N, C-alpha and C positions, 0 to 999 in steps of 0.2 A: 622487528628483527634486528635493526641496527642497535637498539638499546640493550638487547639481550646478549649481544656479542661481546667478547672480551675487549678491554680497552685498547689493546695493541692491534686488534683487527678492525676497529671501527673506522679508521681512516682508509683502510684498504677496501672495506665494503662500501664506503661512501663514494669511492672512485673506482668501483669494481669494473666498470666498462673499460676505463683507460688501463686498468691493471691487466685485464684479460687481453686487451688489444696489444699491449707492449710486452707483457711477460710471457705470453704463449710462444712467440718465436724464439725468445731467449731460452726458455726451459727446454724446448725441443731442439735447440741448436746442436747438442752433442750427437744427434742422429746422423746428420750429413757429415759431421767432422770425423766421427769414429768409423763410419762406414762410407768411405769415399767412392760410392758408385752412383750411377745415374738413377737406379731404382730407389736408392735411399733418399736422394734429393727430391725425387718425385713424391715419395711418401711424406717427406717433410712438409711440402706444400699442401698436399691433400689433407693431412692431419690438422694443419692450421686452419684450412678452409672449413673442415668439419666442426672445429671448436667455435669458429666465428659464426657459422650457420646456426649451431645449437644455442649459442648465447645471444645472437643477434646484436653484437656490439657494433656492427656496421650493417647497412642495408644489404639484403640478400643479393641484390643485383650487383652491388659493388664487389662483394666477396666473390661472385662468380667470375669477375674479370681478373682475379689474381693470377691464373695461369698465363695470361697474356704478358704479364710483367715478369713473373719469377721463373717460368720454365726456360725462356731464352737466357735470362740472367744467370741461372744455375747450370745451364748447359743440358737441360733435359730434352728440349726440342727447339728447333729454330723458330724465330718469331713469325716467319711466313706461314709455317705449318700450323702453329697455334692459332693465328688469326683466322685461318680458313675455317676453323671450327665455329667461329662467330660470324665474321664477314671477311671479304678479301682485304688485303692490307691497305689498298687505296681507300675503300669505304671506311675502314677502321680509322684511318687518318682523318677523314672528313667528320666522322662521328665524334672523334675526340675533340676536334675543333669546336663542334657544336656544344659539347658539354662544358668546355672552358668558357664559351660565350655565354651560356646560360648562367654559369656561376658569376660572371661579371655583372650580368643584368640583375641577378637575384639580389645583390647587395648595392646596386646603384653606383657602382664604381665608374661606369661609363658616363653617367650624368655628372658626377663630380669632376671628371676630367674635362667634359664639355664646358661646364660653367667656369672652371678655373681658366681655361684658355680664352674664353670670351671676355672674362674680366681683365685679363692681361692685354688683349689686343685692343679693347676699347669699343665704343659704340658709335663712332662715326659711320655713316652709311656704307662706304666702301669697305672699311675695316670690319664692320659688323657682318657684311656678306662674306668677306674673306674668312672671318672667324667661323661662321656657320659651315662653310664649305670645307675648311681645313679639318675641323673637328669631326664632321660627318665622314669625310674620306678616311681619316685615321681610324675611327671606330669601325668603319665598314671593312677595313683590312682584316679585322680579327673576329667580328661578330657579323651576323647576317645583315644584308642590306635592308631587309624589311624591318628588323628590330631596331636598327640604327635610325631609320626614317621615322618609325613610330615614336621613338624617344625624342628626336630633335624637333619635329614639327610642333608639338605642344609648347616647347620653349620658344620657338620662333613666333608662334601665335600669341603667347603671353607678352613678348616684347612688342609686337605690332599693336596689340590692344592697348598697351600702356602708352605707346606713342600716339595713338589716335585720341585717347582720353586726355592726354596732356595737351595735344594740339587744340582740342575743343576748349579746354580750360583757358589756354593762352588767348584764343580767339575771343572768348567771352570777356576776358579782362581788357583786351585791346578795345573791344566795342564799348565797354563801360567807360573806359578812359576817354575814348573819342566823344562820347555823348557828354561827358563832364566838360570837356574843353569847348564843345559847341555851346553849352549853356552859358559858360563864362563869356564867350565872345558875344553872345546875344545880349547879355546884360551890359557889356561895355558899349555896344553900338546902339545909338539912339534912333538912327534913321534906317529906313528901308527894311522893316520887319518882314514884309512879304518877300523881298529879295533874298534876305537871309535864309528864309525857309526854303526857297528854291535852291540855294547853294547847298544847304544840308541835304536836300533831296538828291541833288546831282551827285554829291559825294557818296551817298549810300549806293547809288546805282553803279558808280564806277568801281565799288568794292566787289560787286557780284562776280564779274569775270575773274578776278583774282582768286576769290574763294572757290569758284568752280575749277580753276586750274590747279589749285592746291589739292582738291579732292581727287582729281585725275592723277596727280603725281603720287598721292598716297596709295591709290589703287595699283599704279605701276610698281611702286616699291613692294607692296604686298605680293604681287605676282612674282617679282624677281626674287624676293627673299624665300618664298616657298619653293619655287622651281629649283633654286640653287641646292636645296637639301636633297631632293630626289636625284638630281644629276650627279652631285658629289658622292652619293651613296653608290650609284652604279659605277662611277669612275674609281672610287677607292677600293671596291672589291676586287678589281683586276690586279692589284699590286702584290698580293701574296697568293701562294699556292692554294691555301684553304679559304681565301676570301670570298669566293663565289663558286657555284657549281661547275660551270664550264672548265675552270682551271683544274679541278679534280678529275673531271671527265678526260681531259687531255692526258693527265698523269696516268690514269687507268688504261687509256687506249694505247699509250706508248709502251706500257709494260705488257699489254696483251698482244699487240701487233708486232712489237719489236722487243722480245724478252732479253736480247743481248745488247741493249742500247747503252750500256755502261752508266745507267742512271743519269742520262744527259739532262733530264728535267727533274730537278730537285728544288728544295725550298730556296737555297741560296742562289742558284742560277736563275730561277724564275724571278726572284726579287730583284736581282741585278739587272735583268732585262725590263721587267714591267714597272718597277717603281719610278725610274726616270720618266717613262712614258706617262705614268699617272700624274706626276707633278706637272709635266708640260701640258697635259690635257686640262688639269685643274686650273692652271693659270689662264689658259686661253678661254676656258668656259667662264671663268670669273670676269674676264674682260668683255666677253660677248654679252653676258647678262647685264653687266654695268652699262654697256653701250645701248642695249635694247630697252632697258627699263628705267635707268637712272640718268643716263647721259654721262659723258666723260668730263664733268666739271670737277677738276682736281681740288679747287679751293673749297667747294661745297661738300664734295664727297669725302675728301681726306681731312678737311678741316685745317688746312695750312693757314696759319696766321689768324685763326678764329678761336673763340672760346666756346665751351660747351653750352649748347642751348638747353632750354627747359626740357625739351623732348629727350635729348641725349642723357641728361641727368636722370630723368624718369626711367629710361630704359636701363641705365646702369643700376638704379635702385632695385628694379625687378630682378636682375641677375643676382645682385647681392642677397636679396630676400630668398630667392630659390636656393642659393648656396647655404644660407643660414639654416634653412629647413633641414638640410642634410645632417647638420650637426658635425661634431668632430669625427675624424676618421676612425672607424671601428676596427676591432681586432681582426674580424673576418675580412674586411676590405684590405687591410694591410697584408694579410696572408695571401689573398688572391692576387694582389698586385705583385708581391714578391715572386709567387709561383708563375705568374704570367710573364714577368721579365725573364725569369730563368728559362721558361719554355721557349721564348723567342730566341734567346742566346743559344740554346741547345739546337734549335732548328737551323740557325745560321752556321754554327760551328761543326755540325755533323759531317758535312762534306763540302767545304767552301770552294774547292776546286784549285785554288792557288797554293794551298798547303794541305797536309794530311789532316783530316778531321778526327774528332774523338772516336767515331765509330770504327775507323780503320786502326786506330791505336789500341783501343780497348778490346776490340773483337776482330783481330786479323783473320781475313778469310771468311768472315761472317757474311750472312745474306743481307740483302738490302733492307729487309723488314726490321732489322735490329734497331732502327731509329725509333721504333715505337716503344722501346723499353723505358727510356727516361722520359719520353713524352707522356706515358701513362703514369709514371712515378709523379710527375707534376700534376697530372690530371686527377688522380684519385683523391688527394686531399681537398681540392676544390670541390670535387663531387660530393664528398662527405660533408663539407661545411654547408653546402647548399641544401642538404636533405632532399636530394632529387632521386627519383626512381626511373629506371629505364623502361620505356614502353615495351611491352611484350610483342607489339606489332611491328617493331622496326625490322627485325631480321627477315620475316617472311616477305615483307614488302620489297626489300632490296633484293632478295633472292629472286623474286618474280621478275623484277626489272632486268637482272642479269640473264635470266633464262631467255627473255624476249630478245635481248641484245645478242646473245649467242645464236639464236635462231636466225636473226637477220644476217649475221656474218656467214653462217653456214649456207645460206641460200645463194650466196655469190652475188647478191644485188650490188653491194658496195663496189666490188671489183668491176662489174659490168658498167656501172655508172661512171666510175673513174676512167674506164677505157673510152667511153663515149666523149669524155672531156679532153682527150689527148690533143685535139686541134689547138688547144690553148698553148701547147708547147712551141708553137711558131712565134709567139710573142716573148719579149724579154721576161726573165723571172720576176723582176720587180713589178712589172705590169700584171703578171698573174697574181701576185700577192695583193695588189690593189683591187683587182677585180673580185678576188675571193673575199676580201674584207668588206667590199661594198655589197656584194650579194648577201653575205651573212648578216650585215647590219640591217638590211631591208627585211629579210625574212624574220629576224628575231623580234621585229615590231609586232608580229602577229602570232608568234609561238613563244613558249618559254625558252629561256636561254639554255637550260640544261638539255631540253629536247632538241634544240637546234644543234648544239655541240655534239650530242650523242648521234644524231642522224648524219651530220655532214663530215665529221672528222674521219671516219673510215673511208668515205668517198674521196676526200681530199688526199688521204694517205695513198690510196690506189692511184690517184692522178699523179702524185709525186713520183711513185715508182714507175709509172708508164713513161713519163717524160724525163726520168733520171735527174731529178733535182732533190735536194735535201727535204725530207718530209716536213721538218719544222718550218721550212721557208713558207709553206702554205698553211700548216696546222696552227702555228702561233698566231698569225693574223686572224684566222677564223675563230680561234678560241677567244681572243680579246674582243673581237667584233660581236660575238654572241652576247656580250654584256652591254652593248651600246644601244639600248632601247630607250630613246629619248622623245619620241614623237607622239605616242598615244598613251592615254591613261591605262588602257588594258595591257600595255606591252610588258609591264613589270609591276610587282606590288608597290615599290616606292612611289611610282607615278600615280597609282590608284589612291594611295594614302594622301598624297599632296592634293590630288584633284578633289577628294572628298571634303576638303575644308572650304571649298566654294570660292576661293580667290581667283582661280583661273578657269578659262574655258578651253574646250578641245582645240580650237583654232589657235589660242595662245601657245599651247604646248606644241602644236604642229609647226608653227612659225619658228619658235625657238629651237625645236628639235631637229629640223632640217639642217640648220647651220651646225648644230652640235654633232650630227652624224658626219657631216663633211669634215669638221675639225677632227673627229675621232679617227676617221679613215686616213686622213693626211698624217696624223701623229703616228698611227700604227705603221704606215708605209715608211715614214722617216725612221722609226725605231728599228724595224726589221732590216733596213738597208744601211744602217750606220753601225751602232754599237751591237746590234744583234748578229751581224755577220761574223766578226771575230769571236764573239762569245760562244756561239754554237757551231762555228765553222760551216756556215751555210753555203760557201762557195764550192764545197765538195759533196759528192754523193757517198755517204758513209757505207762501210762494209756491212754494218748490222742491218741496213735497210734492204739488203739483198737476201736476207734470210727468209725462209719459208714461213708464212703466217701460221699462227697457232689455230688449229681447227677445234 
């Protein structure tokens, strides 16, 4: 068909998919321009979708999302009303974050970032653990904790395997060198052959405790290196609104329980509160794991005044080899990185709080859901590049969960349980926040973090209304603590992934996790009572908290 076409049309046919994709909106543009009505703009979008569906220039599922982007942009319908035909706006935000994360994973952009950071930080034991934790926490801010852990643990395992093999090679070389020196000494000495044999025997015996101690140290390093990944994944997910499920649950609960809350919990406000807390927790967790499994020997761990050992050079070569396997940065990786950076900037600048954001300037008087417009404009190109399809089971599953959630609220159970907890009002608010954080951290060890947040946030909201304190004073610590599952392998998928590699036992995770939970609760208590107070005005009981709940 291409050869039979006229010469002038052959380039167009060769790139007909791109031609249809870009020329169709341009050729139909006179319709909304000449007929400036809402109906004409709606018809413009529908005709474009029909052409795309018939020609399949984009996946059908991607084409079906076009109204979410263009209806609010063209003023046909508000973003909130359009999203409700698919999911509610909170679930759409979470769903969009998952798609971006899948696109990043599809092209190994997260692995390139991880290896680049590790090569920059170096391979000294302390720096290597810090590098693993920093990279894992950063990636976990944007993609799922499970996917981050599943990607990082094999890298950690490869580095540890190389360290072990290099250690064995060095030991063999040292033993061979020792035997050579012994033979030379025996040739030089003429007397006391039997005495010399006993000396050699005694020297070999004295080496055994040292070798045993080195093996124990290697085991401790393996435990610390693997545990740091799952802990950093859980900590990093708390830093962004879309980083983990409980954060999104809080956003949805605030919109449902307090529809007039003036968008107090948005991406920028959450990041401003949770990111410093994440950094503080990450540093303390790193120090705790260093102290527990490696010891605080700065000269040995940091390498002050020492040169790289054979093991460190071998570990560095493993990271370089993994980086070399990825090859140069591809066009798709560059596009996704660019769109990812743009997406983050749009999230921050939508409603930063201290200045008027782009949403208020471009769409004055618009609804809150308008933030999804440019979010999906960034989302769709990544989605197309990854050649992904939306699962048809996503919508029914989420609808069922929402129905169950609504049933629970309509029963009045949340209000009753919150009323039963009113005796807590006799203690200071900071103590209430600490108790709530501790209770949530203990319960989330046995249940999923999303289930914990979904169950307890309405109860804590009722408690706050009963004792007349700011709802976020209790709901923020509870939301963060729902992600602090550090003690058991079954508590969260990252823990289970790390446990499956066989380096740690349940008792190891329990011992390290108890202290981690204490660190987490202390950090959350500090955050909510310091920079959290002025940020969310927690010393006042807001007027929007007095409003009647949505039924």
